[in-house]
DOKOL-228158 format. One line per field, with one value per residue (C-alpha): residue number from 1; x, y, z. Coordinates in steps of 0.25 Angstrom, whole numbers. Layout:
N
num [NUM,...]
c1 [X,...]
c2 [Y,...]
c3 [Z,...]
This chain:
89
num [1,2,3,4,5,6,7,8,9,10,11,12,13,14,15,16,17,18,19,20,21,22,23,24,25,26,27,28,29,30,31,32,33,34,35,36,37,38,39,40,41,42,43,44,45,46,47,48,49,50,51,52,53,54,55,56,57,58,59,60,61,62,63,64,65,66,67,68,69,70,71,72,73,74,75,76,77,78,79,80,81,82,83,84,85,86,87,88,89]
c1 [83,68,62,50,60,67,62,52,57,66,56,55,70,71,62,71,83,89,100,112,125,136,150,142,133,118,117,104,104,93,87,95,85,81,95,98,85,89,103,98,89,102,109,123,131,143,144,152,142,130,138,140,126,121,130,126,111,114,121,109,102,113,126,137,149,162,169,159,154,160,154,140,143,146,134,124,130,127,113,112,117,107,96,100,101,87,81,89,93]
c2 [83,85,86,76,65,67,56,60,51,39,29,36,37,22,19,27,18,11,1,1,-6,2,-5,-18,-16,-13,1,9,23,32,41,36,36,50,55,49,56,69,68,65,77,86,79,83,78,69,57,63,74,64,55,67,72,58,56,70,66,51,57,65,52,42,40,37,32,40,27,22,35,32,19,25,36,25,16,28,33,19,20,34,29,17,27,36,24,19,32,34,47]
c3 [-138,-138,-124,-128,-129,-115,-106,-95,-85,-82,-87,-101,-102,-99,-111,-120,-118,-129,-128,-138,-137,-132,-132,-134,-122,-123,-117,-114,-120,-115,-126,-137,-148,-144,-144,-157,-163,-157,-163,-176,-176,-173,-184,-178,-191,-189,-181,-170,-168,-168,-158,-149,-150,-147,-135,-129,-130,-124,-112,-108,-104,-103,-95,-105,-98,-102,-106,-116,-121,-135,-135,-132,-143,-153,-149,-150,-163,-169,-164,-170,-183,-183,-181,-193,-202,-198,-201,-214,-221]
């Protein structure tokens, strides 16, 4: 991850929260867009590798309860795929 994208303080981190539905509940994810951009740059390949890389980055800034980790992974993968489709090939 580029150090210029790391939040300098709690207020900056709060500005970088985006809400997405996880199991139908709107959930705030800190650094989601930055994490997606970093994983896109890495181009890990298959969906499983992308999901693993995304979750690794997301867990740096967010608590992910063990009971809903798979739901988080699905929701974050969905956002990743949307961002890939928006950008195009």
